[in-house]
C-alpha positions in Angstrom: 0.0 0.0 0.1 3.0 2.4 0.5 3.6 2.5 -3.3 0.1 3.4 -4.0 0.0 6.0 -1.2 3.1 7.8 -2.5 1.9 7.7 -6.2 -1.4 9.1 -5.0 0.4 11.7 -3.1 2.7 12.5 -6.0 -0.3 13.1 -8.4 -2.0 15.5 -5.7 1.4 17.4 -5.2 1.6 18.0 -8.9 -1.9 18.9 -9.2 -1.8 21.5 -6.1 1.5 22.8 -7.7 -0.2 23.4 -11.1 -3.1 25.2 -9.5 -0.7 27.5 -7.7 1.3 28.3 -10.9 1.2 32.0 -11.9 -0.3 30.9 -15.1 -3.5 29.8 -13.2 -4.5 33.3 -11.9 -7.7 32.9 -13.7 -8.7 30.2 -11.2 -10.5 31.1 -8.2 -9.0 29.2 -5.2 -7.9 30.2 -1.7 -4.3 30.4 -2.3 -3.2 30.0 1.4 -5.4 27.0 1.7 -3.8 25.3 -1.3 -0.3 26.1 0.0 -1.1 24.6 3.6 -2.5 21.4 1.9 0.6 21.2 -0.4 2.7 21.5 2.7 0.8 18.6 4.3 1.1 16.4 1.2 4.8 17.0 1.1 5.3 16.1 4.8 3.5 12.7 4.0 5.5 12.2 1.1 8.8 12.8 2.8 7.7 10.3 5.5 6.9 7.5 3.0 10.3 8.3 1.5 11.9 7.8 4.8 10.0 4.8 6.3 8.3 3.0 3.5 10.6 0.0 4.1 8.7 -0.6 7.4 6.2 -3.2 6.4 3.4 -4.0 9.0 -0.3 -4.1 9.2 -0.7 -0.7 10.8 1.5 1.0 8.3 -0.4 -0.7 5.5 -3.8 0.6 6.8 -2.4 4.2 7.1 -1.0 4.0 3.6 -4.5 3.0 2.4 -6.1 5.8 4.0 -3.5 8.3 2.7 -4.1 7.0 -0.9 -7.9 7.2 -0.6 -7.7 10.8 0.8 -5.3 11.9 -1.9 -7.2 10.3 -4.8 -10.4 11.7 -3.4 -8.8 15.2 -3.2 -7.6 15.0 -6.8 -11.0 14.3 -7.9 -12.7 17.1 -6.1 -10.2 19.4 -7.4 -11.0 18.2 -10.7 -14.8 19.2 -10.6 -13.7 22.5 -9.2 -11.6 23.2 -12.1 -14.0 22.0 -14.7 -16.9 24.0 -13.1 -14.6 27.3 -13.7 -13.7 26.1 -17.2 -17.3 25.5 -18.2 -18.2 28.9 -16.7 -15.6 30.5 -18.7 -16.4 28.9 -22.0 -19.9 30.1 -21.5 -18.6 33.7 -20.9 -19.6 33.7 -17.2 -17.4 34.7 -14.2 -15.7 31.7 -12.6 -16.5 31.6 -8.8 -14.9 29.6 -5.8 -17.6 27.7 -4.0 -17.8 27.8 -0.3 -18.2 23.9 -0.2 -14.8 23.6 -1.9 -13.1 25.8 0.5 -14.5 23.9 3.4 -13.5 20.6 1.8 -10.0 21.7 1.5 -10.0 22.8 5.1 -11.3 19.4 6.2 -8.8 17.8 4.3 -5.8 19.9 5.7 -7.1 18.8 9.1 -7.5 14.9 8.2 -3.9 15.1 6.6 -2.4 16.6 9.8 -4.2 13.9 12.0 -2.8 11.1 9.6 0.7 12.5 10.0 0.3 12.6 13.7 -0.7 8.9 13.6 2.3 8.0 11.3 4.5 9.7 13.8 3.3 7.7 16.6 3.6 4.4 14.5 7.1 4.9 13.5 8.1 5.7 17.2 7.7 1.9 17.8 10.8 -0.3 17.8 11.0 -2.5 14.5 12.6 -5.7 13.9 15.3 -5.9 11.3 14.2 -7.8 8.2 16.7 -10.3 6.6 16.4 -10.2 2.8 18.7 -13.2 2.1 17.0 -16.0 0.1 15.7 -18.8 2.2 18.0 -21.5 2.5 21.0 -19.8 1.2 24.4 -19.8 3.0 26.2 -16.9 3.7 29.6 -18.7 3.2 31.0 -20.1 0.0 29.0 -23.2 -1.4 30.9 -26.4 -1.4 30.4 -27.2 -5.0 30.6 -25.8 -8.4 27.5 -24.6 -10.5 27.4 -25.3 -14.2 29.3 -22.4 -15.9 27.8 -21.8 -19.4 28.4 -18.7 -21.5 30.9 -17.1 -19.3 34.1 -19.0 -20.3 35.7 -15.9 -21.7 34.9 -13.7 -18.6 36.4 -16.6 -16.3 39.7 -16.5 -18.3 39.8 -12.7 -18.2 39.2 -12.7 -14.5 41.7 -15.5 -13.8 44.3 -13.2 -15.7 43.5 -10.3 -13.7 43.7 -12.2 -10.5 47.1 -13.8 -11.1 48.5 -10.9 -13.0 51.7 -9.0 -12.2 50.1 -6.1 -10.6 51.4 -5.9 -7.0 48.8 -3.6 -5.5 45.6 -4.9 -4.1 42.9 -4.9 -6.9 39.2 -5.0 -6.8 37.2 -6.9 -9.5 33.5 -6.3 -9.7 31.0 -8.8 -11.6 27.9 -6.7 -12.3 24.5 -8.0 -13.5 20.8 -8.4 -12.7 19.7 -10.8 -10.4 19.8 -14.5 -11.3 22.1 -13.9 -14.4 25.0 -16.0 -12.9 27.3 -13.5 -11.0 27.5 -15.7 -8.0 28.1 -18.9 -10.1 31.0 -17.2 -12.1 32.7 -16.1 -8.7 32.3 -19.7 -7.5 34.2 -21.0 -10.3 36.9 -18.5 -10.1 37.1 -19.0 -6.3 37.3 -22.9 -6.5 39.7 -22.9 -9.4 42.7 -25.2 -8.8 45.1 -22.4 -10.0 43.3 -20.0 -7.4 43.6 -22.3 -4.7 47.3 -22.7 -5.3 48.0 -19.0 -6.0 46.6 -17.2 -2.9 47.7 -18.3 0.6 44.3 -17.2 2.2 41.0 -17.4 0.5 37.6 -16.4 2.0 34.1 -15.8 1.0 31.2 -14.0 2.6 27.6 -13.0 1.5 26.7 -9.5 2.3 22.9 -9.2 1.4 20.9 -6.1 1.6 20.6 -5.8 5.3 24.0 -6.5 6.2 25.8 -6.7 9.7 29.5 -5.8 9.4 30.3 -8.0 12.4 28.6 -11.0 10.7 30.4 -10.4 7.4 33.9 -10.3 9.2 32.9 -13.4 11.2 31.9 -15.1 7.9 35.3 -14.3 6.4 37.1 -15.6 9.6 35.2 -18.8 9.3 36.1 -19.5 5.9 39.8 -19.0 6.4 41.6 -22.2 6.6 42.2 -23.1 10.4 46.1 -24.1 10.0 46.8 -20.5 8.4 45.1 -18.9 11.6 47.2 -20.9 13.7 50.3 -19.9 12.1 49.5 -16.3 12.6 47.9 -16.3 16.1 49.3 -19.2 17.9 47.5 -22.3 19.6 46.6 -20.5 22.8 44.4 -17.9 21.0 42.8 -20.6 18.8 41.5 -23.0 21.4 38.2 -24.0 19.4 35.7 -23.3 22.2 37.4 -20.2 23.5 37.9 -18.7 20.1 34.4 -19.3 19.2 33.0 -17.8 22.3 35.3 -14.6 21.9 34.4 -14.3 18.3 30.5 -14.7 18.5 30.0 -13.0 22.0 32.9 -11.0 23.2 34.6 -9.3 20.3 33.3 -6.1 18.9 33.2 -5.2 15.3 36.7 -3.5 15.6 38.2 -6.4 17.5 36.8 -8.9 14.9 38.0 -6.5 12.1 41.5 -6.2 13.8 41.7 -10.0 14.0 41.1 -10.5 10.4 43.5 -7.6 9.5 46.3 -9.6 11.4 45.6 -12.8 9.6 45.6 -11.0 6.2 48.6 -8.8 6.8 51.6 -9.5 4.6 49.9 -12.6 3.0 48.6 -12.7 -0.6 44.7 -13.4 -0.2 41.5 -13.4 -2.3 38.4 -12.2 -0.7 35.0 -12.7 -2.3 32.0 -10.4 -1.1 29.0 -11.7 -2.8 25.8 -9.8 -3.3 26.9 -6.4 -2.5 24.1 -3.7 -2.5 25.5 -0.5 -1.1 28.7 1.3 -0.8 28.2 1.6 2.9 28.8 -2.0 3.6 32.1 -1.9 1.7 33.1 1.0 3.4 32.7 -0.7 6.8 34.9 -3.6 5.7 37.5 -2.4 3.5 39.8 -0.8 6.5 40.3 -4.3 7.4 41.7 -5.5 4.1 45.1 -4.5 4.0 47.1 -3.7 0.6 50.2 -5.8 1.1 51.7 -5.1 -2.0 51.9 -8.7 -2.9 49.1 -9.2 -5.6 46.1 -9.7 -3.2 42.7 -9.4 -4.9 38.9 -8.9 -4.0 36.0 -10.0 -6.1 32.8 -8.3 -5.6 29.4 -9.3 -7.1 26.7 -6.7 -7.2 23.5 -6.0 -9.1 24.1 -2.2 -9.4 26.6 -0.7 -11.7 26.8 2.5 -9.7 28.1 0.5 -6.7 30.8 -1.1 -9.0 31.8 2.4 -10.0 32.2 3.8 -6.5 34.4 1.0 -5.6 37.0 2.2 -7.9 37.5 -1.3 -9.1 40.3 -2.0 -11.6 37.9 -3.7 -14.0 33.9 -4.5 -14.0 32.8 -7.3 -15.8 29.1 -7.0 -16.8 27.1 -10.1 -17.2 25.0 -10.5 -20.3 21.9 -12.8 -20.9 22.6 -16.2 -22.6 21.9 -16.4 -26.2 19.5 -19.3 -27.5 22.2 -21.9 -28.0 23.8 -21.4 -24.6 20.3 -21.2 -23.0 19.6 -24.8 -24.7 23.0 -26.2 -23.7 22.6 -25.1 -19.9 19.0 -26.5 -19.8 20.2 -29.6 -21.3 22.9 -30.0 -18.9 20.7 -29.5 -16.1 18.1 -32.1 -17.0 20.4 -34.9 -18.6 23.9 -34.1 -17.3 26.2 -36.3 -19.5 23.5 -38.3 -21.1 22.0 -37.2 -24.5 18.7 -35.6 -24.9 16.2 -37.8 -26.9 15.6 -36.2 -30.5 11.9 -35.9 -29.7 12.4 -33.6 -26.8 15.0 -31.4 -28.5 12.6 -28.9 -30.4 10.3 -28.3 -27.3 13.2 -28.3 -25.2 14.7 -25.3 -27.1 11.4 -23.6 -27.1 11.5 -23.9 -23.2 15.1 -22.5 -23.3 14.0 -19.6 -25.5 11.1 -18.6 -23.1 13.6 -18.3 -20.3 14.9 -15.3 -22.2 18.5 -16.0 -21.5 18.2 -15.9 -17.7 20.4 -18.6 -16.0 18.6 -18.7 -12.8 15.3 -19.5 -14.5 17.0 -22.0 -16.9 18.3 -23.9 -13.8 15.0 -23.6 -12.1 13.1 -25.1 -15.0 15.9 -27.8 -15.5 15.5 -28.8 -12.0 11.9 -29.0 -12.4 11.9 -31.1 -15.4 14.6 -33.5 -13.9 12.0 -34.7 -11.4 9.6 -35.9 -13.9 9.3 -38.5 -16.7 11.0 -37.1 -19.7 8.1 -37.2 -22.2 7.1 -34.7 -24.8 3.7 -34.2 -23.1 5.4 -33.2 -19.7 7.8 -30.7 -21.4 5.0 -29.2 -23.6 2.9 -28.6 -20.5 5.8 -27.2 -18.9 6.4 -24.8 -21.8 2.9 -23.7 -21.5 2.8 -23.0 -17.7 6.5 -21.9 -17.7 6.0 -18.5 -15.6 3.5 -20.0 -13.1 6.2 -23.0 -12.4 9.0 -20.4 -11.9 6.8 -18.5 -9.6 5.6 -21.3 -7.4 7.0 -24.4 -5.4 10.7 -25.0 -5.1 11.4 -23.1 -8.2 9.5 -20.1 -6.6 12.9 -19.0 -5.0 13.8 -17.8 -8.5 11.3 -15.1 -8.4 12.2 -14.2 -4.8 15.7 -13.6 -5.7 14.5 -11.3 -8.7 12.2 -9.7 -6.5 14.9 -8.6 -4.2 16.1 -6.0 -6.6 12.5 -4.3 -6.4 12.6 -4.4 -2.6 15.9 -2.6 -2.5 14.6 0.5 -4.6 13.7 3.7 -2.9 10.0 4.2 -2.9 10.3 7.0 -5.8 11.9 4.5 -8.0 9.4 1.9 -7.3 6.5 3.8 -8.6 8.6 4.6 -11.7 9.6 0.9 -12.3 6.1 -0.3 -11.7 4.7 2.2 -14.1 7.6 1.2 -16.8 6.7 -2.2 -16.2 3.0 -1.7 -17.3 4.2 0.3 -20.2 6.6 -2.3 -21.4 3.7 -4.7 -21.5 2.0 -2.7 -24.2 4.9 -1.0 -26.3 8.6 -0.5 -26.7 9.5 2.6 -24.8 11.5 5.2 -26.5 13.2 8.3 -25.4 11.8 10.9 -24.9 8.4 9.3 -24.9 9.3 7.4 -21.7 10.6 10.5 -19.8 7.5 12.4 -20.9 5.1 9.8 -19.9 6.8 9.6 -16.4 6.5 13.2 -15.9 2.9 13.3 -17.2 2.0 10.5 -14.9 3.3 12.4 -11.9 5.9 10.2 -10.9 8.8 12.7 -10.9 9.7 14.7 -7.9 10.8 18.3 -8.6 14.6 19.0 -8.0 15.9 22.6 -7.8 17.7 23.6 -11.0 16.6 20.7 -12.8 13.8 20.2 -15.4 11.2 17.5 -14.7 12.5 15.6 -17.9 16.0 15.9 -16.4 15.1 14.0 -13.3 13.0 11.6 -15.1 16.1 10.7 -17.1 18.2 10.3 -14.0 15.6 7.7 -12.8 15.7 5.9 -15.9 19.5 5.8 -15.7 19.3 4.5 -12.1 17.1 1.7 -13.0 19.3 0.8 -16.0 22.3 0.7 -13.7 20.4 -1.3 -11.1 19.8 -3.8 -14.0 16.2 -3.5 -13.7 15.6 -2.3 -17.2 17.7 -2.8 -20.3 18.8 -0.6 -23.3 17.6 -2.3 -26.4 18.9 0.2 -28.8 21.6 2.8 -28.5 21.9 5.8 -30.7 25.0 6.9 -33.0 26.7 8.7 -30.2 26.0 6.2 -27.2 22.7 7.8 -26.1 19.8 5.4 -24.9 17.0 5.2 -27.4 14.9 2.0 -26.7 14.2 0.4 -23.3 12.8 -2.9 -22.4 12.3 -5.3 -19.3 13.1 -8.9 -18.7 9.8 -10.8 -19.0 10.2 -12.5 -15.4 10.9 -9.1 -14.0 7.9 -7.8 -15.7 5.7 -10.7 -14.3 7.0 -9.7 -10.8 6.2 -6.1 -11.4 2.7 -6.6 -12.7 1.9 -8.8 -9.7 3.1 -6.0 -7.6 1.0 -3.6 -9.3 -2.0 -5.7 -8.6 -1.2 -6.2 -5.0 -0.5 -2.4 -4.4 -3.6 -1.4 -6.3 -1.1 1.0 -8.0 -2.6 1.7 -11.4 -4.8 0.3 -13.9 -4.2 -0.2 -17.7 -7.2 -0.8 -20.1 -6.5 -2.0 -23.8 -10.0 -1.9 -25.4 -12.1 0.1 -27.7 -14.7 1.7 -25.3 -13.8 2.5 -21.8 -16.3 3.6 -19.2 -14.9 5.2 -16.0 -16.8 3.9 -13.0 -16.8 5.2 -9.4 -13.3 5.1 -7.6 -11.6 3.5 -10.5 -7.8 4.4 -10.7 -7.6 4.8 -14.4 -4.2 5.7 -15.6 -3.3 4.0 -18.9 -5.6 3.6 -21.8 -4.5 2.0 -25.1 -6.4 1.9 -28.2 -9.6 3.3 -26.8 -12.1 4.7 -29.4 -13.7 6.9 -26.7 -13.6 7.3 -23.0 -16.8 7.9 -21.1 -17.3 8.9 -17.4 -20.4 8.0 -15.3 -19.7 9.6 -12.0 -17.1 10.8 -9.5 -13.6 9.6 -10.6 -10.6 9.2 -8.4 -8.1 9.0 -11.0 -4.5 10.0 -11.2 -3.1 11.5 -14.5 -4.6 9.7 -17.7 -2.1 8.5 -20.4 -3.7 7.5 -23.7 -1.7 5.8 -26.5 -3.0 5.1 -29.8 -6.4 6.0 -29.1 -9.1 8.7 -28.5 -10.8 8.7 -31.8 -14.1 10.4 -30.5 -14.5 13.4 -28.1 -17.9 13.6 -26.9 -20.0 16.7 -27.2 -20.0 19.3 -24.5 -22.7 18.2 -22.0 -25.3 20.9 -21.0 -24.6 22.5 -17.8 -27.5 20.8 -16.0 -26.1 17.3 -16.9 -23.0 18.0 -14.9 -19.3 17.7 -15.6 -18.6 14.0 -15.1 -18.2 13.2 -18.8 -15.5 15.6 -19.2 -13.2 14.4 -16.2 -11.2 12.1 -18.3 -10.2 14.8 -20.7 -9.2 17.1 -17.9 -7.0 14.5 -16.7 -5.3 13.7 -19.9 -1.5 14.3 -19.5 0.0 12.4 -22.3 -2.1 11.8 -25.7 -0.3 9.7 -28.5 -2.9 9.8 -31.4 -2.1 8.8 -34.9 -4.9 10.9 -36.4 -6.9 13.7 -34.7 -8.6 14.8 -38.0 -11.4 12.3 -37.3 -12.4 14.3 -34.2 -13.0 17.4 -36.1 -14.8 20.3 -34.4 -15.3 18.4 -31.2 -11.6 18.0 -30.5 -11.2 21.8 -31.0 -14.1 22.5 -28.8 -12.7 20.3 -26.1 -9.0 21.4 -26.2 -9.7 23.9 -23.2 -10.7 21.0 -21.1 -7.3 19.3 -21.5 -6.2 21.1 -18.6 -3.4 19.1 -17.4 -2.2 18.0 -20.8 1.6 17.9 -21.0 2.5 15.9 -23.9 0.8 15.6 -27.3 2.1 13.2 -30.1 0.2 13.2 -33.3 1.4 11.7 -36.6 0.1 12.4 -39.9 0.7 11.9 -43.7 1.1 14.4 -46.6 -2.1 13.7 -47.9 -4.0 13.7 -44.6 -2.3 16.6 -42.7 -3.4 17.6 -39.2 -4.2 21.0 -38.2 -4.0 21.9 -34.5 -6.2 24.8 -33.3 -5.0 28.2 -31.9 -6.4 26.9 -28.6 -3.4 24.7 -28.1 -1.6 27.7 -27.0 -4.0 28.1 -24.2 -3.1 24.7 -22.6 -1.4 26.0 -19.4 0.8 23.0 -18.7 1.8 21.8 -22.2 5.4 20.6 -22.2 6.0 18.8 -25.4 4.3 18.9 -28.9 5.8 16.1 -31.1 4.9 15.2 -34.7 6.4 14.1 -37.9 4.3 16.9 -39.8 1.5 19.0 -38.4 0.0 22.3 -39.0 -0.3 24.6 -35.7 -2.3 27.6 -35.9 -0.8 31.0 -34.4 -1.6 32.0 -31.0 -4.8 34.1 -30.9 -3.9 37.9 -30.2 -4.3 39.1 -26.6 -7.2 41.4 -27.8 -8.9 38.6 -29.5 -12.7 38.4 -28.2 -13.6 34.9 -27.4 -16.6 34.1 -25.3 -16.1 37.7 -23.9 -12.5 37.4 -22.8 -9.3 36.0 -23.7 -6.3 35.8 -21.3 -3.1 34.7 -23.2 -0.8 32.1 -21.2 2.8 32.2 -21.2 3.8 28.7 -21.6 6.6 28.7 -19.5 6.8 24.8 -19.4 6.8 24.3 -23.1 10.1 22.8 -24.1 9.5 20.8 -27.3 8.2 21.9 -30.7 8.9 19.1 -33.3 7.4 18.9 -36.8 5.6 22.0 -37.0 4.9 22.6 -40.6 5.9 26.0 -41.8 6.7 27.3 -38.5 6.5 31.1 -38.1 8.4 32.6 -35.2 6.5 35.7 -34.7 6.5 37.7 -31.5 3.3 36.0 -30.3 5.2 32.8 -30.5 8.5 33.6 -28.9 6.8 35.5 -26.2 4.5 32.8 -25.4 7.0 30.1 -25.5 10.2 31.7 -24.1 11.7 28.5 -22.6 11.9 26.3 -25.7 14.6 23.8 -25.8 14.0 21.7 -28.8 12.7 23.1 -32.1 12.7 20.9 -35.4 11.3 22.8 -38.3 9.6 21.6 -41.4 8.7 23.4 -44.5 6.6 22.8 -47.6 8.4 22.3 -51.0 6.7 25.3 -52.4 8.6 27.6 -50.2 12.4 26.5 -51.8 14.0 29.7 -50.7 12.9 29.5 -47.2 11.9 33.0 -47.1 13.1 34.3 -43.7 11.1 37.3 -43.6 7.8 35.2 -44.3 8.4 33.1 -41.5 10.2 35.6 -39.2 13.0 33.1 -38.4 15.2 35.9 -37.4 13.4 36.0 -34.2 14.8 32.6 -33.1 17.5 34.7 -31.7 14.9 35.5 -28.9 14.8 31.7 -27.9 18.0 31.9 -25.8 17.4 28.4 -24.2 17.4 26.5 -27.4 19.5 23.4 -27.1 18.4 21.5 -30.3 17.7 23.2 -33.5 17.2 21.2 -36.8 16.3 21.8 -40.6 17.5 25.4 -40.2 17.5 27.0 -43.5 20.0 29.9 -42.7 23.2 30.3 -40.7 23.0 33.9 -39.7 20.9 33.1 -36.6 22.7 30.3 -34.9 25.8 32.2 -33.6 23.4 34.0 -31.1 22.1 31.0 -29.4 24.5 30.2 -26.5 23.0 27.1 -25.2 22.7 25.0 -28.5 23.8 21.6 -28.0 22.4 20.1 -31.2 22.1 21.6 -34.7 20.9 20.3 -37.9 21.3 22.2 -41.2 19.0 20.9 -44.0 19.5 22.5 -47.5 20.9 25.3 -45.8 22.0 28.4 -47.8 25.7 29.6 -47.3 26.8 32.8 -48.9 29.3 31.9 -51.7 29.0 28.3 -50.9 31.3 29.0 -47.9 30.9 28.7 -44.1 33.9 30.6 -42.6 34.0 30.8 -39.0 36.1 33.5 -37.3 34.8 34.8 -34.2 32.1 32.4 -33.6 32.3 29.6 -31.1 29.6 26.9 -30.4 30.9 26.4 -26.9 28.0 24.0 -25.9 27.5 22.2 -29.4 27.6 18.3 -29.2 25.8 17.2 -32.2 26.3 18.9 -35.7 24.6 17.7 -39.0 24.3 19.0 -42.6 22.0 17.5 -45.1 21.6 18.5 -48.8 23.6 21.7 -48.6 25.6 23.2 -51.6 28.4 24.1 -49.2 31.9 23.6 -50.8 34.2 25.2 -48.3 34.0 24.8 -44.7 36.8 26.7 -42.8 36.9 26.1 -39.1 39.1 24.5 -36.5 38.5 22.7 -33.1 38.4 25.9 -31.1 35.1 26.8 -32.7 33.7 23.5 -31.6 35.3 22.6 -28.4 32.9 20.0 -27.1 31.6 18.5 -30.4 30.9 14.7 -30.1 29.0 13.9 -33.4 29.3 15.1 -36.9 26.8 14.1 -39.6 27.4 14.9 -43.3 24.8 14.0 -45.8 24.8 14.5 -49.6 27.7 17.1 -49.6 30.5 17.6 -52.0 33.0 19.4 -49.8 36.3 20.6 -51.0 37.9 22.3 -48.1 37.4 21.0 -44.6 38.4 22.0 -40.9 42.0 21.2 -40.4 42.5 19.7 -37.0 39.3 17.9 -35.9 41.5 14.9 -35.7 42.9 16.6 -32.5 39.5 17.3 -31.1 39.5 15.2 -27.8 35.5 15.1 -27.4 34.8 13.9 -31.0 33.5 10.3 -30.8 31.9 9.6 -34.2 31.7 11.0 -37.9 28.9 9.6 -40.0 29.0 10.3 -43.8 26.2 9.4 -46.1 26.1 9.8 -49.9 28.8 12.3 -50.0 31.7 13.0 -52.4 35.0 10.9 -52.5 36.9 13.8 -51.1 34.4 14.0 -48.0 34.8 10.3 -47.4 38.7 10.8 -47.5 38.5 13.5 -45.1 36.3 11.5 -42.5 38.8 8.4 -42.9 41.8 10.7 -42.3 40.1 12.1 -39.0 39.5 8.6 -38.0 43.3 7.7 -38.4 44.3 10.8 -36.6 41.8 10.2 -33.7 43.2 6.7 -33.2 46.8 8.0 -33.3 46.1 10.2 -30.3 44.8 7.2 -28.3 40.8 7.6 -29.0 40.5 3.9 -29.6 36.5 4.0 -29.5 36.2 6.5 -32.3 33.9 5.5 -35.1 33.8 6.6 -38.8 30.6 5.3 -40.5 30.5 5.8 -44.3 27.5 5.1 -46.6 28.8 5.6 -50.0 26.9 6.9 -53.0 25.1 4.5 -55.3 26.8 4.2 -58.6 23.7 5.9 -60.3 23.6 8.8 -58.2 
């Protein structure tokens, strides 16, 4: 219930912040009341961040009450906002009702009462929770596990272990739960050469809730007794006396000092398995001396960030097994050295494929199949019920091990992880679409001096480094593009979503929202209806919303409009089918933050001027869409028109024949990404017609593409990405003298008549990626081979001289030690 409560508070917090935003001055509310409620919500939210790990019945009941109150408050505020929007649409003055003010005051008092109850609850002593998998030993296992697919890593680790480096070195093995980190470490630890090479070896499992004393005790228990005796003497090592002192009398420091003395001046290998935080390492490392004799420490962890903080000499990132190796491991677990019957091989390979390369799951299913008759019927039944088998019985430990990664997340990442899990069920998540939907869903906590999208990207990176989501596709300069999640982690997450009542996802044509339904994600819906009060968080709609209902008469109430008010992320392939109803309903998309629309040249979409009146719009993305200019401030509409300054609008992509008039740059002063599209009938890209000289007023632009004229860009100081499409250069020359692009990381040319490009590395000091498309350059920058930040040059359908220059830059970069530098050349076709 804690996750549901936290998500509900986050949603309410964002709602209150939006109401308090200066752009909402036309909403009649008691500002002091709203600020007081916001303070209570933030206090409860902070409590959940600090104490959500305390899991017991009273806390669960309080979490449920918090969630109910927050959802109800969101719903009441919805109706208050809708009443005022409807009044304004009919040319009437909006008013704040006495009932609404009384409700908010009562809610403030109830939130305060909940907070006091919670403080009383957290004052109780809480037992420590042991997250170690049931039945697992904290010490090194006595046997080897089958090692498949990691032979090369085993050899590399052995080379590092026994190399010539005399200083103590740390080796990190990193990967998601169940991927084989411990198995690899075991095989290294038990290797005959390892046993011979190191005078002392010791193994301890750390786990999530660790005790430094217990870890040190485990290491001492692993060390060979004879080697202890040679250091300490018989009188200190009488078995009963030593055991009593070690377990009862010795403090953490005394235990550590004893370990230090045993290890001092001896070559040792220590394995710390399942390290979750750098704090555990900090407590232990002081007792592990650097003897200058080639001692080594191996650490296994699920979290890449932990490995980085260790300053390890090398990190080995484990990968999922491919299909062949998956089948090899499954076959070995079921049959050992025996042959697999030919009639089982096909279905066996299908079972291995369904395990999606996770060794832990393959081993669990292998153990299950080994218990039964080896018949095709049994194996086919196993394949059909694979997930349920892994989730239950003796094999259920597999899911418990995977679930540990979820349990270890801070609560703000738990909400994001569960949300991403639901998204992953329906579609491949891309950037920026994933970050935008996280922001729109209300799951991102504001941080000073950072945009919500920047914070969302930090959340995503954190989940990647914890090996909970994977990068499926990487861009040309190493940026993350497409994300995914392992099927078994997805199953765990969806069960957790159900248990937490965290959100709902609906995938059908007609959706009716009923009382107290927590509607969050809708996919493929033809239309959405509401019947009564809705306790809903923000609404995300993908590939849906063909029909927007007509505005209801005032006497019929506002419930039918609630779903549209709650829209925060709308991804629609074609809005034309909605016609006038969509235009009339735009004012009710009060919380809309991201609008994604795709169209075709023969069916272009036109977005109305009312889009500029959506107070919380952050992103408008399309391949090609007409966007009407904002209405002038003095334009009469229903008796009044108050223009909004869209302070949060960061993205305009695919706006056809974009005109940057004063009414645009003053309404959207904080644009960061602008990608232009112009119709073929404007071949000269008339700057005067489209007022592109006014782009100089958009001083926060970071990405600008399809720009037709170069006279503008030098005055944009924050520009990080620049795309020049059929750009006109005076005399076919771009000669840089005083201009400096101090922030520019990506630069691209396409289809220009440019012949002479005169520049040097000082003009582009942080450039990382250069794209040249359909160019016939004759003169080039001279010293880009010395540019230390440059990582890739991509050349597509250019002249031979351009290709040769790119290859020369690549050779120079390599000579300066930039081994990862890439030159990608797609040559012209012969008939071009």
